[in-house]
C-alpha positions as CSV (number, residue, x, y, z in Angstrom):
1,M,201.7,229.3,67.8
2,K,201.3,232.2,70.1
3,I,197.8,232.9,71.4
4,Y,198.4,236.6,71.7
5,T,199.2,238.7,68.6
6,K,198.8,242.2,70.0
7,T,197.1,243.2,66.7
8,G,193.8,243.9,68.6
9,D,195.3,246.1,71.3
10,K,193.8,249.2,69.7
11,G,190.3,247.8,69.5
12,T,190.2,246.3,66.0
13,T,190.2,242.7,64.8
14,S,190.4,240.9,61.4
15,L,187.5,239.2,59.6
16,F,188.2,236.3,57.4
17,G,189.9,237.7,54.3
18,G,191.9,240.2,56.3
19,T,189.5,243.2,56.6
20,R,190.0,245.0,59.9
21,V,187.0,246.2,61.8
22,P,186.3,247.6,65.2
23,K,185.7,244.9,67.8
24,H,182.2,246.3,68.3
25,H,181.3,245.7,64.6
26,I,178.0,243.9,64.1
27,R,179.8,241.0,62.4
28,I,182.0,240.5,65.5
29,D,178.9,240.8,67.7
30,A,177.1,238.1,65.6
31,Y,179.9,235.5,65.6
32,G,180.9,236.4,69.1
33,T,177.4,235.6,70.3
34,V,177.5,232.3,68.3
35,D,180.7,231.5,70.1
36,E,179.0,232.3,73.5
37,L,176.2,230.0,72.4
38,N,178.6,227.3,71.5
39,S,180.2,227.5,75.0
40,W,176.8,227.1,76.7
41,I,176.1,224.1,74.4
42,G,179.3,222.6,75.9
43,L,178.0,223.2,79.4
44,I,174.7,221.4,78.6
45,K,176.8,218.5,77.1
46,D,178.7,218.3,80.4
47,Q,175.4,217.6,82.2
48,K,173.9,214.2,82.8
49,V,172.4,213.8,79.3
50,A,171.8,210.7,77.2
51,P,174.6,209.6,74.8
52,R,172.4,210.5,71.8
53,T,172.0,214.0,73.1
54,K,175.8,214.4,73.5
55,E,176.2,213.2,70.0
56,I,173.7,215.7,68.7
57,L,175.2,218.5,70.8
58,N,178.7,217.7,69.3
59,Y,177.1,218.0,65.9
60,I,175.5,221.3,66.8
61,Q,178.8,222.6,68.1
62,D,180.4,221.8,64.7
63,R,177.6,223.6,62.9
64,L,178.0,226.6,65.1
65,F,181.7,226.8,64.2
66,T,180.7,226.8,60.6
67,I,178.1,229.6,61.3
68,G,180.9,231.6,63.0
69,A,183.1,231.3,59.9
70,I,180.2,232.3,57.7
71,L,179.4,235.3,59.9
72,A,183.1,236.3,60.1
73,T,183.4,236.5,56.3
74,P,182.3,239.8,54.7
75,P,180.5,239.4,51.3
76,E,183.2,241.1,49.3
77,K,185.7,238.4,50.5
78,E,183.5,235.4,49.6
79,I,183.8,235.5,45.8
80,L,186.8,236.4,43.6
81,K,186.3,238.7,40.6
82,N,186.4,235.6,38.4
83,G,183.3,234.2,40.2
84,K,185.1,231.5,42.1
85,Q,184.8,231.1,45.9
86,R,187.7,232.7,47.6
87,L,187.6,231.0,51.0
88,N,186.7,227.4,51.4
89,I,184.0,227.9,54.1
90,P,181.5,225.0,54.6
91,K,177.8,225.8,54.4
92,I,174.8,225.1,56.5
93,S,172.6,222.6,54.6
94,E,169.0,221.8,54.5
95,E,170.0,218.5,56.1
96,D,171.4,220.3,59.1
97,V,168.1,221.9,59.8
98,T,166.2,218.6,59.1
99,I,168.4,216.9,61.8
100,L,167.2,219.4,64.4
101,E,163.6,218.9,63.3
102,Q,163.9,215.1,63.5
103,E,165.5,215.3,66.9
104,M,162.7,217.5,68.2
105,D,160.0,215.2,66.8
106,M,161.6,212.2,68.5
107,M,161.9,214.0,71.9
108,N,158.3,215.4,71.6
109,A,157.0,211.9,71.0
110,E,158.1,211.0,74.6
111,L,156.7,214.2,76.2
112,P,153.3,215.1,77.6
113,P,151.5,217.7,75.5
114,M,152.3,221.3,76.4
115,T,149.2,223.1,77.5
116,H,150.8,226.3,78.9
117,F,153.9,228.4,78.6
118,I,156.6,227.0,80.8
119,L,158.7,229.0,83.3
120,P,162.5,228.2,83.0
121,G,163.8,226.2,85.9
122,G,163.1,223.0,87.8
123,H,166.6,221.6,87.6
124,Q,170.1,223.1,86.9
125,S,170.5,221.2,83.6
126,V,167.1,222.5,82.4
127,S,168.0,226.0,83.4
128,F,171.2,225.8,81.4
129,C,169.1,224.8,78.3
130,H,166.8,227.8,78.8
131,I,169.8,230.2,79.1
132,T,171.3,228.7,76.0
133,R,168.0,229.0,74.2
134,T,167.9,232.7,75.0
135,I,171.5,233.2,73.8
136,C,170.6,231.4,70.6
137,R,167.7,233.9,70.1
138,R,170.1,236.8,70.7
139,A,172.4,235.3,68.0
140,E,169.5,235.1,65.7
141,R,168.4,238.7,66.3
142,I,171.9,240.0,65.8
143,S,172.3,237.9,62.6
144,T,169.0,239.3,61.2
145,L,170.2,242.8,61.9
146,L,173.5,242.0,60.1
147,N,171.5,240.6,57.3
148,E,169.8,243.9,56.8
149,E,173.2,245.7,56.5
150,E,175.1,243.0,54.6
151,P,173.1,240.0,53.3
152,I,174.2,236.7,54.9
153,D,173.4,233.1,53.9
154,A,169.7,232.6,54.8
155,S,170.5,229.1,56.1
156,V,172.3,230.7,59.1
157,I,169.2,232.5,60.3
158,Q,167.0,229.4,59.6
159,Y,169.4,227.2,61.6
160,L,169.6,229.5,64.6
161,N,165.8,229.7,64.6
162,R,165.4,226.0,64.6
163,L,168.2,225.5,67.1
164,S,166.4,227.7,69.7
165,D,163.3,225.5,69.2
166,Y,165.5,222.4,69.7
167,L,166.9,223.8,72.9
168,F,163.4,224.5,74.2
169,V,162.3,220.9,73.5
170,L,165.6,219.6,75.0
171,A,164.8,221.5,78.2
172,R,161.4,219.8,78.3
173,K,163.0,216.4,77.6
174,L,165.6,216.9,80.4
175,S,162.8,218.0,82.8
176,N,161.1,214.7,82.0
177,D,164.2,212.6,82.2
178,L,165.3,214.2,85.5
179,Q,161.8,214.0,86.9
180,A,161.9,217.8,87.5
181,E,158.8,219.7,87.8
182,E,157.7,221.7,84.7
183,I,156.3,224.9,86.1
184,K,153.4,226.2,84.0
185,W,153.0,229.9,83.6
186,I,149.5,230.7,84.6
187,P,149.0,234.5,84.4
188,K,148.1,236.1,87.7
189,K,144.6,237.5,87.6
190,D,144.0,241.1,88.7
191,S,141.9,241.3,91.8
């Protein structure tokens, strides 16, 4: 299988189902940002993290591939005229969201209460989590914009929202595990 096809040399690409769109199309931006997010998750996974965290990050990467497939499929290609599903694309389930919530609850149980906003930083691994969290938020923003133009599965937006929360809690957990200082944001007072 060749990696290059030359079909995108004029600035277009194919969505699932064959529809060609410009490479700057909002669908491409949405699943491209999810792909970027997935790459940053891989970078976090390559850090010194607990085996359970690696396992969950692998699971998240799988779910992000599913989200990419969902976002790459225009609504008119999802269902055939006879009402059957055209493409066999997995879905994001309630359980996928629940897993993130349960992981956050377990991590939070080990952390001191948060009394202030926290500035990103303190350790390279923690910073990677915060960068990844902001990319997740961007993926969520683009997906909500896409949803206004062409409705997408609501579970995609819910999952991205919860994933950004998970990444924030993971950053705190890594700060704790690595004994890195959590820098509280204390607003500067005007003199």
